[in-house]
Residue, then its C-alpha position, 0 to 999 in steps of 0.5 A: m306175337k313179336w317174339i315168335s317173328e324174331v325167333w322165325h328170322l332167327y332160324y330162318d337167317g341161320f339155316r340160309q347161310m349155312t354150308l356144312g351144316r346143310t350137309l349134316w342136316v341131310i345126313i340126320l334126316v337120312k338116318l332118322f329115315v332108315i331107323f323109322v322107315i326102313l327097319k320098321l318095315f324089315f325087322f319089326p313085324d306087327f306081332i299083335k296084328q299077326n296073332a290078334n285075328g281081329d281083336e286086338a284089345e282083347f289080345v293085348s289085355k289078355n297078355l298083359i294079365q297073364p304072368 
């Protein structure tokens, strides 16, 4: 359990003393938010839910089996 504490303190001290790194982490987090939330909402509709009519498992199995 001592090594967990040492790793925690290493990262805690490193992030606390960052200046430029904080800005870069904010940019990374904003990009991840855009990729996973905004793009999902607007460009990737739920195709299975729209076409399955309530029985998603059957819809997927039929489409996997068909050539």
